[in-house]
C-alpha positions in Angstrom: 17.5 75.6 42.4 17.0 73.5 45.5 19.5 70.8 46.3 17.9 67.4 45.7 18.9 64.1 47.2 17.5 60.6 47.0 16.6 59.1 50.4 15.8 55.6 51.4 13.1 53.9 49.3 14.0 56.1 46.4 12.1 59.1 47.7 13.4 62.5 46.6 14.0 65.0 49.4 14.9 68.7 49.2 16.8 71.3 51.1 13.5 73.0 51.5 12.7 70.7 54.4 15.9 71.7 56.2 15.2 75.4 55.5 11.7 75.1 56.9 13.0 73.3 60.0 15.5 76.2 60.6 12.8 78.8 60.2 10.5 77.0 62.6 13.3 76.9 65.1 13.9 80.6 64.8 10.2 81.3 65.3 10.1 79.2 68.4 13.2 80.8 69.8 11.8 84.3 69.0 8.5 83.5 70.7 10.3 82.2 73.8 12.4 85.3 74.0 9.4 87.6 73.7 7.6 85.5 76.3 10.5 85.9 78.7 10.8 89.6 78.1 7.0 90.1 78.7 7.2 88.1 81.9 10.2 90.2 83.0 8.2 93.4 82.4 5.2 92.0 84.4 7.4 91.0 87.3 9.1 94.4 87.3 5.8 96.2 87.1 4.5 94.3 90.1 7.6 95.2 92.1 7.0 98.9 91.2 3.3 98.7 92.0 4.1 97.1 95.4 6.3 100.1 96.2 4.4 103.0 94.7 0.8 101.8 94.1 -0.8 101.4 90.6 -1.8 105.1 90.3 1.8 106.4 90.7 3.4 103.7 88.5 4.8 105.1 85.2 6.5 103.5 82.3 9.9 104.9 83.2 9.7 103.1 86.6 9.0 99.8 84.9 11.7 99.9 82.2 14.3 101.0 84.8 13.3 98.1 87.1 13.4 95.6 84.2 16.6 97.0 82.7 15.2 97.2 79.2 14.9 99.9 76.5 11.7 102.0 76.1 11.2 100.4 72.6 11.2 97.0 74.2 8.4 98.0 76.5 6.3 99.3 73.6 6.9 96.0 71.8 4.7 94.5 74.4 2.4 97.2 75.9 1.1 100.5 74.5 0.3 102.2 77.8 0.6 101.8 81.5 -3.1 100.9 81.6 -2.4 98.0 79.2 0.4 96.8 81.4 -1.7 96.9 84.6 -4.5 95.0 82.9 -2.0 92.3 81.8 -0.6 92.2 85.3 -4.0 91.8 86.9 -4.9 89.1 84.5 -1.6 87.2 85.0 -1.9 87.3 88.8 -5.5 86.3 89.0 -5.0 83.5 86.5 -2.0 82.2 88.5 -4.2 82.1 91.7 -7.1 80.5 89.9 -4.8 77.8 88.5 -4.6 76.5 92.1 -8.2 77.5 93.2 -10.3 76.2 90.3 -9.2 72.5 90.3 -10.2 72.3 94.0 -13.5 74.0 93.3 -14.3 71.6 90.4 -14.0 68.7 92.8 -17.4 69.8 94.3 -20.6 68.5 92.7 -22.9 71.3 93.7 -22.5 74.5 91.7 -23.5 76.6 94.7 -20.8 75.0 96.8 -18.4 75.6 93.9 -18.8 79.3 93.6 -19.1 79.8 97.4 -15.9 77.9 98.0 -14.2 79.6 95.1 -15.2 83.0 96.6 -13.8 82.1 100.0 -10.5 80.7 98.6 -10.0 83.8 96.4 -10.5 86.1 99.3 -8.3 83.9 101.6 -5.5 84.0 99.0 -5.8 87.9 98.9 -5.2 87.9 102.7 -2.3 85.4 102.5 -0.7 87.6 99.8 -1.7 91.1 100.9 0.4 92.8 98.2 -1.7 91.2 95.6 -4.9 91.8 97.5 -4.2 95.6 97.7 -3.3 95.6 94.0 -6.5 94.0 92.7 -8.7 96.2 95.0 -6.8 99.3 93.9 -7.2 98.7 90.1 -10.9 97.7 90.5 -13.1 95.1 88.9 -13.0 96.7 85.4 -9.3 95.7 85.2 -9.1 92.9 87.7 -12.2 90.9 86.9 -14.5 92.0 84.0 -14.2 89.5 81.2 -11.3 87.7 82.9 -11.0 84.1 84.0 -12.6 84.8 87.5 -15.6 86.3 85.7 -15.9 83.3 83.3 -15.5 80.7 86.1 -18.0 82.4 88.3 -20.5 82.8 85.5 -20.1 79.1 84.7 -21.0 78.0 88.2 -23.9 80.5 88.9 -25.4 79.6 85.4 -25.3 75.9 86.4 -26.9 76.7 89.8 -29.7 78.7 88.1 -30.2 75.9 85.5 -30.6 73.4 88.4 -33.1 75.8 90.1 -30.8 76.2 93.1 -31.0 80.0 93.0 -33.9 82.3 92.6 -32.1 85.2 91.0 -33.4 86.4 87.6 -30.2 85.7 85.6 -26.5 84.8 85.9 -25.4 88.4 85.5 -27.2 89.4 88.6 -25.7 86.6 90.6 -22.2 87.2 89.2 -22.4 90.9 90.1 -23.5 90.2 93.6 -20.6 87.7 94.2 -17.9 89.8 92.4 -18.9 92.9 94.3 -18.7 90.9 97.6 -15.3 89.5 96.7 -13.5 92.8 95.9 -15.2 95.0 98.4 -14.8 92.3 101.0 -11.1 91.9 100.3 -10.6 95.7 100.7 -12.5 95.6 104.0 -10.5 92.8 105.4 -7.2 94.4 104.4 -8.0 97.9 105.6 -10.5 97.6 108.5 -10.8 95.7 111.7 -13.3 92.9 111.1 -14.1 89.3 112.2 -11.9 86.4 111.2 -14.9 84.9 109.5 -15.9 88.0 107.5 -15.7 86.2 104.1 -17.8 83.3 105.4 -20.5 85.7 106.7 -20.5 87.5 103.3 -21.1 84.1 101.5 -23.8 83.1 103.9 -25.6 86.4 103.5 -25.5 86.5 99.7 -26.6 82.9 99.5 -29.7 83.6 101.6 -30.4 86.6 99.3 -30.2 84.3 96.3 -32.8 82.0 97.7 -30.8 79.4 99.6 -32.4 78.2 102.9 -30.7 79.9 105.8 -29.5 76.7 107.4 -28.0 75.4 104.2 -26.5 78.8 103.4 -24.6 78.6 106.7 -23.6 75.0 106.1 -22.1 75.9 102.7 -20.5 79.1 103.9 -18.7 77.4 106.7 -17.6 74.2 104.9 -13.9 73.3 105.6 -11.8 74.8 102.8 -9.5 72.6 100.7 -5.8 73.2 101.1 -4.4 74.7 98.0 -0.8 75.4 99.2 1.3 78.3 98.1 0.7 79.9 94.7 3.7 79.0 92.6 3.1 81.1 89.4 5.9 83.0 87.8 4.8 86.4 89.1 3.4 85.2 92.4 6.7 83.6 93.1 8.3 87.0 93.3 6.1 87.9 96.4 7.1 87.4 100.0 6.1 84.1 101.5 2.3 83.9 102.2 1.2 85.4 105.5 0.5 82.8 108.1 -2.9 83.5 109.6 -4.3 82.3 112.9 -6.9 79.6 112.8 -10.3 80.9 111.7 -13.1 80.9 114.2 -16.1 78.8 113.2 -19.7 79.1 114.1 -21.1 76.9 116.8 -23.4 75.4 114.2 -20.4 74.1 112.1 -21.2 72.7 108.7 -21.4 69.0 108.1 -18.9 67.4 105.8 -21.4 67.3 103.0 -24.4 69.5 102.1 -27.8 68.0 101.7 -27.6 68.3 97.9 -24.2 66.5 97.7 -25.6 63.7 99.9 -28.6 63.3 97.6 -26.4 63.4 94.5 -24.2 60.7 95.9 -27.2 58.3 96.4 
């Protein structure tokens, strides 16, 4: 039988409350421990991937790097593929946690997804280990159904609703932009190209989506917001971001605000 006691005001309390509190504490501690172990596996996996590449990474490499038992690994991930998916999601979400707030400061949805594209590509160049990883695993793992996919779909859908784009639907616009992002990152990391390659990509796909050529250039060459170093728990294990030389700008540099933003502000 539960121990009963009379509290202030004559209310009867029970040891059940103390037992429940103890159980809640154990659940919280257990969840924190599992979260730390999962993060340790992700950090270890990224270290292995950075050395060997995703194709050559096997479970034994990861558990050795993490210093955990095989059973511990399988408590969190069933296969190497599941681990790589979780790693790609974790890293992309850490980057987007810094990129998306800056993007959402912009009023025009076309400016939002264009600026987000350029910031994402810029981040991949600043952290080339991450850039090589996401282009190696491909969009099926690194993008489809993930936060970058949802954020981009949000902005292109808004642009279509406002009749800013002439594409038939949001999926078409999303696929054009995501393809440009991932193939463009790979090009910039593996080939000799212009400093403003990402800007030219954005200007080109904007024109293809129905944006006037002059406005497309204005948006594609807008000054990018400063987002600072990515301070996520897995990104923090990377070497410091690469310092890149100042980007060349076109002679017809973009004004501080696009025509749409100026109209919206009126």
